[in-house]
N, C-alpha and C positions, 0 to 999 in steps of 0.2 A: 525721380524717374521710375517708371513701371516696367518691369520685365516679367514675362509670363513663360511658363513651361507647358507645352501641349503634347499630348500623346495618348495612345490607347491604354487600356488596362494592362498593367504589367510592363510598360515600356521603360519605367525607371524615373518617372516624373518627380516623385517625392524624394527619391535618393538624390537626384541631380539638384533639385531645389535646395535641399539641405546643404549639399556640398558647395554650391555657388554662394549661398548666403554666408556660409562660414568663411569662404575664401575672400569675398569682396567686402564683407561686413554689411551686407544687405539684410533687411528684415524679411524673413520668410512668412508667407501666408499659405496655409495648407487647406485643401478641400476637406469638407466634412465627410468622413468615411466611417470611421469606427463608431462614431456617435450619431450618425444619421438615423433618425427614428423610423425611416421607411425602408432602409436598404435590405434588411433580412427578409422582410415581407415581400419586397420586390422580386428577389431571386426565387422565392417560393411560388409566386403567382404574378408574373410580369405584367400581364394585361390588366389585372385588377388594380395594381399599385403604380402603374407608369405615370399617370397624371400627377398623383400625389408626390412621387419621388422627384419628377422634373420640376414641379413648382417649388419644392423645398430647395433644390439646388439653385434654381433661378433666384429665389429670394436671398439665399446666402451669398451668391456671387455678386448680385447687385449691391448688397450691403457692403461687401468687401470693396467694390469699385468706388463707392461713395467715400469710404475711409481712405482709400489709396489716393483719391483725388485731392484730399486735404493734406496729405503727408508732405513733409519738407525733406524727406530722405528717400533713398531708393528701396523699393519693395519688389521682391520676386514672388510671383504667385503660381501656385500649383493648380493648373487648369483655369480656363477663363469662361466667362459668360457666353462667349461666341461659339466655342465648340460644344458647350452644353446644349445649345440650340441646334446648330447645323450638323452636329455629329450624333449626339445621343438621342435628343428628342426626335430628330429626323429619322433615325434608324428605328426607333420605337413606332413611329407613324407608318413607315414603310412595311414593317413586319406585322401591322395590324393591332398593335398594342395600345394605340391612341385613336379614338374616333375623330371625325372631322370637327365636331363641336369643341371637344377638349383642345385639339390642336390649334384651332382658330383663336380660342381664348388665350392659350399660352403664347402664341405668336404676337397677339396684340399687346400682352404684357411686356414681352421682350422688346418690341419696337418702341414702346413708350419709355422703357428703361434706358435703352441704348441711345435714345435721342438726346439724353442729357449727360452722357459720359463719353470719354474718349477711349480709343483702343490703346493697348500697351505700346510703349516706345519700341519694344522688340519682343517678338514671340519666338521661342526656341522650340521647334517641333521635333520630337523624338520619333523617328520613323522605324517601325519594327515589323517583321513578318509574324504571322500567326504562331508558328512553332516557337519563336523566341518569346512571344507573349505568354504562351502556355507554360513554358519552362519557368519563367519568372513568377507566374501566378502560383504554380505548384510549390516553388521554393518558399514563398512568403506565407503560405499555409492558412489563409483565411477560409474558414469552413464554408461560408456562404458563397465563395467564389469558385469552389472546386467543381461545381456542376454547370458552369457557364458553357453553353453550346459553342462549338467551334464556328458554326455558321454566324453566330452573333458577333464574335470577334472579327471574323472576316468582313461582315457587313460594316462594322465600325471602321475597319481599316479603309474600306472603299470610301466611306463618308469622310474620313480624315483627308484623304487625297483630294477629294472634291472641295472640301472646306479650305484647305491650304492653297490650292491652285486657283480656285474660282470664286470663293465667297468671302474670305477674310479681308477686311479693309486695310490692315496694317502691315508692318514690315515683319518678314519671317526669315529665320535661319533654320535650315533643316539639317539634322544630324542623324545619319543612319546608324542605329545602335546594334544591329545584328552581329557585327564583327568586331565590336569593341567592348571593353569592360572598364568603364570609367571609375567604378567603385574600387576595384582591386588592382588596376593597372595605372600607375601614376602618369605614364606617357600618354595613355588615352585621355585622361582627364586634362593633361597639359594641352593636348591638341584642341580640346573644346575651349579651354581658356584663351588660347591664342586666337581662335576664331572670334570669340566674344570681344576680346580686346581690340582686334582690328575693326570690328563692326561698330563698337560703341566709342572707342577712344583713339582710333588710328588716325593718322594724317589723311589717309585716303580710305574712308569707311567703305565696307563692302556694300 
């Protein structure tokens, strides 16, 4: 089984992926962040490095999907190939960071890749407001993230809503994380577990 965690920068994807993997005994798959060779350059000069960054992420996510498809056990993935395209790449295109030629090349690669893989059995979408995202980004203290424009986070949020509601082909569970603290509050985490259990293992799945 393939479970995915989706959400904007600072929404808590990596934290929840880790906690769910530990609880259920699933194998976690994390997105390349700290060791991505383009990320720091990207935040310094977004337009120059957007195509490089997006192609790197696409390559890594596709490689993960090929491995996941062969697995005989449940894997939980931090971010998917789908939101990489419909959220992040689409936002970069809208903001003028990718030209038409690069975007067309990227989309051709994406459609060829997703034509031979299946979407996750369940995507868990962590919905968060921009203030909540900013607070979490500041807490984790990655230097290259501290200068991210609020407009960029807002644009990503809008793209996530469009992606979840209109573009993603698979099953989605949405969790609003603004008013919960699943890391430090056991009741909040238990609420998420109950919802997952009902959806995946219940007699009448949601």
